[in-house]
C-alpha positions as CSV (number, residue, x, y, z in Angstrom):
1,M,124.6,148.6,108.1
2,I,125.6,146.3,105.1
3,Q,126.8,143.7,107.8
4,R,123.5,143.9,109.4
5,T,121.7,143.4,106.0
6,F,123.9,140.7,105.1
7,Y,123.4,138.9,108.5
8,L,119.4,139.2,108.0
9,L,119.6,138.0,104.7
10,S,121.6,135.0,105.8
11,I,119.1,134.3,108.5
12,L,116.3,134.5,106.0
13,L,118.0,132.2,103.5
14,V,118.7,129.6,106.2
15,T,115.1,129.7,107.4
16,I,113.9,129.4,104.1
17,S,116.0,126.5,103.3
18,C,115.3,124.8,106.4
19,N,111.6,125.1,106.1
20,S,111.8,123.5,102.5
21,S,114.2,120.7,103.4
22,F,112.9,117.2,103.6
23,S,114.8,115.0,106.0
24,E,115.4,111.3,105.3
25,K,113.2,110.5,108.3
26,E,110.3,112.5,106.7
27,K,110.9,110.8,103.4
28,E,110.5,107.4,105.0
29,E,107.4,108.3,106.8
30,Y,105.8,109.6,103.6
31,R,107.3,106.4,101.7
32,V,105.4,104.3,104.3
33,K,102.0,106.5,104.0
34,G,102.4,106.4,100.3
35,K,102.8,102.6,100.2
36,E,99.9,102.2,102.6
37,I,97.6,104.5,100.5
38,A,98.8,102.8,97.2
39,E,98.0,99.3,98.5
40,A,94.6,100.3,100.0
41,S,93.8,101.9,96.6
42,F,94.8,98.9,94.6
43,L,92.9,96.5,96.9
44,A,89.7,98.7,96.8
45,L,89.9,98.8,92.9
46,S,90.9,95.2,92.3
47,T,88.6,93.7,94.8
48,Q,85.6,95.4,93.1
49,L,87.0,94.6,89.5
50,T,87.5,91.2,90.5
51,E,83.6,90.8,91.7
52,Q,82.5,92.4,88.5
53,M,84.7,90.0,86.5
54,K,83.1,87.1,88.2
55,A,79.6,88.4,88.0
56,G,79.8,89.2,84.2
57,G,83.3,89.2,82.8
58,P,84.8,92.0,80.9
59,A,81.2,92.9,79.5
60,Q,80.3,94.1,83.3
61,A,83.9,94.9,84.5
62,I,84.9,97.4,81.9
63,P,81.6,99.7,82.2
64,F,82.1,99.2,86.0
65,C,85.7,100.6,85.7
66,N,84.6,103.4,83.4
67,Q,82.0,104.8,85.9
68,K,83.3,103.8,89.3
69,A,87.1,103.8,89.3
70,M,87.5,107.5,89.7
71,P,84.8,108.0,92.5
72,I,86.5,105.0,94.3
73,T,89.8,106.7,94.1
74,N,88.3,110.0,95.1
75,E,86.7,108.5,98.0
76,L,90.0,107.0,99.3
77,S,91.7,110.5,98.6
78,D,89.1,112.1,101.0
79,K,89.9,109.2,103.5
80,F,93.8,109.5,103.3
81,E,93.8,113.3,103.0
82,A,95.6,112.9,99.7
83,T,95.1,113.4,96.0
84,I,95.4,109.7,94.6
85,K,96.0,109.2,90.9
86,R,96.8,106.5,88.6
87,T,98.5,107.6,85.4
88,S,100.3,106.3,82.4
89,N,101.7,107.1,79.0
90,N,99.4,104.7,77.5
91,L,96.1,106.2,78.7
92,R,92.6,104.5,78.7
93,N,90.9,107.5,80.4
94,P,92.2,111.1,79.3
95,D,91.2,112.3,82.8
96,N,94.3,110.4,84.0
97,A,96.8,112.2,81.8
98,P,100.3,112.7,83.4
99,S,101.7,116.0,84.6
100,K,105.0,117.0,83.4
101,R,106.4,115.5,86.5
102,E,104.7,112.4,86.2
103,S,105.8,111.9,82.7
104,E,109.4,112.4,83.9
105,I,108.8,109.8,86.6
106,L,107.4,107.3,84.1
107,A,110.2,107.8,81.7
108,D,112.7,107.2,84.6
109,F,110.8,104.0,85.7
110,Q,110.6,102.7,82.3
111,K,114.5,103.3,81.6
112,M,115.0,101.6,85.0
113,K,113.0,98.6,84.0
114,M,114.6,98.4,80.6
115,D,118.0,98.5,82.3
116,G,116.8,95.7,84.6
117,K,116.9,97.8,87.8
118,Q,114.5,97.4,90.5
119,L,111.8,100.0,90.6
120,S,111.2,101.6,94.0
121,P,108.9,104.4,95.2
122,I,109.9,108.0,95.0
123,V,109.1,110.6,97.6
124,E,110.0,114.2,96.9
125,L,109.2,117.8,97.8
126,D,108.1,120.1,95.2
127,A,108.7,123.9,94.9
128,N,105.6,124.5,96.7
129,N,106.5,122.3,99.7
130,K,104.0,119.6,98.7
131,K,105.0,116.0,99.4
132,H,104.6,113.5,96.6
133,F,104.9,109.8,96.4
134,Y,105.3,108.0,93.1
135,A,105.3,104.3,92.8
136,P,105.3,101.9,89.7
137,I,102.2,99.9,88.7
138,I,103.4,96.6,87.4
139,L,100.9,94.6,85.3
140,K,99.7,91.5,86.8
141,A,98.4,88.3,84.8
142,N,94.8,88.9,85.5
143,C,95.0,92.4,84.1
144,L,95.9,90.9,80.7
145,V,92.3,90.4,79.9
146,C,91.6,94.2,79.4
147,H,95.3,95.3,78.9
148,G,97.1,92.3,77.1
149,K,97.5,91.9,73.5
150,L,94.7,91.7,71.1
151,N,93.8,88.3,70.0
152,E,96.0,86.8,72.6
153,T,94.6,87.7,75.9
154,V,92.3,90.4,74.8
155,N,89.4,89.1,72.5
156,I,87.7,91.1,69.9
157,K,84.4,91.4,72.0
158,T,86.3,92.8,75.0
159,D,88.3,95.2,72.7
160,S,85.1,96.5,71.3
161,I,83.6,97.1,74.6
162,I,86.8,99.0,75.5
163,K,86.6,101.2,72.3
164,S,83.0,101.8,72.9
165,L,83.8,103.6,76.2
166,Y,87.3,104.7,75.5
167,S,87.5,105.8,71.8
168,N,91.2,106.8,72.0
169,D,92.3,103.9,74.2
170,K,96.1,103.1,74.2
171,A,96.3,101.0,77.4
172,I,96.6,97.7,75.6
173,G,99.3,95.6,74.3
174,Y,100.9,94.9,77.5
175,N,102.7,91.6,78.9
176,E,102.6,90.4,82.5
177,G,105.3,92.4,84.3
178,D,105.3,95.4,82.2
179,L,105.2,98.8,83.7
180,R,101.6,99.7,83.3
181,G,101.9,103.3,84.9
182,I,102.5,105.0,88.2
183,W,100.6,105.8,91.4
184,S,101.0,109.5,91.9
185,I,100.0,110.6,95.4
186,T,100.2,114.2,96.7
187,F,99.7,114.6,100.3
188,K,97.4,117.5,101.5
189,N,99.4,117.8,104.7
């Protein structure tokens, strides 16, 4: 009887561990999917922000971002059957606050960046068997108008507009090439 119980328990443990494993092939599939989603999300957001900047500069682009960035991301989340989030330790919008795991990923990427290592996306399986994709967001030169240094690339008028919409803004003071945050994508299936 003890041997049979041990045998059944062993089969159960093997079954559980097999169900929660994440093969290298699956990781690569989700890495490709994650990159596709992050790139499509970046393109959608940056295209519309660029249009707003051309039409009215930061005075038009900042309110647009405040009102439309999350709905655009939510629309893409539905399209790709994933939860898409941009987060950072230096938030502009508190609704984008990082989870504990996202904070750990941000810290790891920041350390790697400081050590001169190349940042690559991370794909992992959580305790609930949900698949996650995390990728760094590196600041581009055109982002400095709203995320750069005050009185260098961000003027007082732009800073005032930002502060009027985001009273606790911390998403400023960056240089081109800095780690701005991460894409955090959770796949629904």
